[in-house]
C-alpha angles and dihedrals in degrees: 000000000000123000126239133205114229141195099299096062109141095192094228089133095228084137094052093060095052100044108111095205101038093240100144116089154230090033120199087259091059124088097238095055098094096048102035120119090222141331123271137215118223106234093203095053101036110112094196093241095139097220092126092054090049092051097044109111093201103042094244102138124082138159108270091239092058095055112113137187114339092003092067091083090067090072088061094043093052090049094046093052091062090045092059104025123068111228140167130217091203116118123246126213111306121251120222129193113265121252131198129218113259088241093070091068123197113339119219111209130178120208118198109209135027102222126113095286090051094044092050088050096050090044092055093047097047095045099042103034141028091244121148111226138208118194123191133186133175091225126069093234129057127231110081112190091003090062104033105023109040110086114253092239090059095075093145088061090054091057087084085074090066088064091061097046092094089063093072093055096048115121093223092055127085116192123205111183129181087031118123124204108227093028108046098013130023126223090242089056091051093049093048091057098043139046088230142011122207120195116210099164099137124207109296100163125080135229114254127239104233103208131108116276093019089129095058118123107266091044116098144152126263086234089064094043096049090046087051096054093039093054095242108172091232090065098047090112098039114123118211115192109208097173097108121090093221130046124191121210119194106217139037106223128111093281091054088051090048089053092048093046094053092045093050103034120102105263089223087062089053092048090077091060137071094263114144112274091229091053090049093052092049093046092051086062094041120133093193111125103154133046120192115199112204117213118184091204135044131279091268088068095048107152100204123094122247095246092053092051091048089052090051091051093056096056105123115246098010121114119207118212136171119224110248115247146124092268094055093040093052094045094048090048091057094037114137121216116269099020132112091257091057088054093050089047090066090065123090119257113236141180115241114217095209099198102035121087115264118273121255120293126022127298144166117221120204105206107189122184089027124117130179116246101175142001117224135200142107103240099352142005114307099156147357117228109217138185126215141139090301094056126249127335142151127253112208113230144138097209129052120179122185114213098173102131146292131264134192123243125227115278114224110252097014134092117256133198107216092192096058093025092229142110106262107249147150114222088334099313108123114236125219122222091273091056094253121128114265100235115252096357123115142166134211138182125015093343086061104041105016127255098313136117130032131271093281092053086072091069095067089038092054090049091056094051094044088049091053089049093051092047089055094047093050089050090052094244094131118089118225113251110271096201137047133196099064093156090055092047089053094049088053097046100036109027088175094058119135125220132200096284094049093046090051089048089057090049093050092047095052091047089048091052087050094051090055089054101036093251133119089249142328108232128221108235105201135054090239092056091047092050090046092058090049093048092050087069089063096040092250 
């Protein structure tokens, strides 16, 4: 019986590398890998060996005959992929780990960030070289996007973090948490103490909604909302008013679906996750019963992935509908089997009474071909004025969340391209203004390629950047560190820094709190609480 990949696929291709018959596609060498919603197992070629399931870091692969309930659709999706996509089971050229000439010596590399891109980078360097690593993060706890971006009801996705836990115990890795580059340590100081510096700082800022009234209270970014329900210390003081019966979300990507799912899910279902306690308390008193997703273009341009849509469709007690209109009807009439439009076409069409209170029950409305033109209200959001095929009208709401994309912020000491919101680079090598590589300076993840791709995409991205670094080391293009005593410098500049033992103590304390409540973990929501958990290890 063949295996099938299901909703929690992280696309890091661990399964591809262990498959003995090359039956999992697209592979990292194939054009569709960077844009695919997920990976797929060829049911005709699969030999049922289970190697892919053993290697999967998020437990997303199962024998087809073991799929139950909502997961049974993935047997069909895996099969349909191979019916519509030309693939080959022939092997390409083998890839071997890089090695460095003995004359290079021991590299000292700094990695700024501890999210997935940083972790994949550290993993590659520790496994394939004898490099000594320094990892820094401005927060006291590691994880980046895995901790503060992945929705709390996607616990299987967060399992990929367990595969990185060995990094922070590795004898060749020094961890400096609660240390911010640009505030406590400069780029120049990092570069003076290391052969190379790799920035893996993500894209933590959000794109603005450029309409009148977008700054009213009750209007917020998905970045802030996600940080709020994930207990990010930056969101400790964020206030979310859930007293309105209808919320409007601008956007229709995976983040927009995450926001809608959290707003509409039964709080008791979320109570078994690692959602922030303050968010859970507020959601238990929420009046929100309807979420309207505004999508400027039609269903054929839907930005969410198929697995995220299917997860949304299975939320108990929530009806999914598509706002009736010519865009939706035309797209559904032309829908091809197996695509996202065909999935949407299975939903009922409904008229949205923009100004009336929502109907009884909970529902999610996909409003395609609809864009916001203004936000109205006296002292806070009262309605969102929109334009669609029927003209302009106002949707009554008390909560507007924009989920229209992330962007990177400039990094002190590095060039920045405001148009692409990335650090200019070539294969990870940071480029100076003249277009020449900035010696010993690299970038990985969203700061390198923009906010695109899932967690697993960072594995290949990290491999490319590490490959560029090793090429430069072998060619003698990396200058030897001019300074020593980096640990001492950090202690002087950031006396509240947290090392590996302190960070692991925070992690253990959160997991212990979770064990007492039957949850994966109970997060500390402020920097002071996180530092307190680390300090208790040392009796402070």
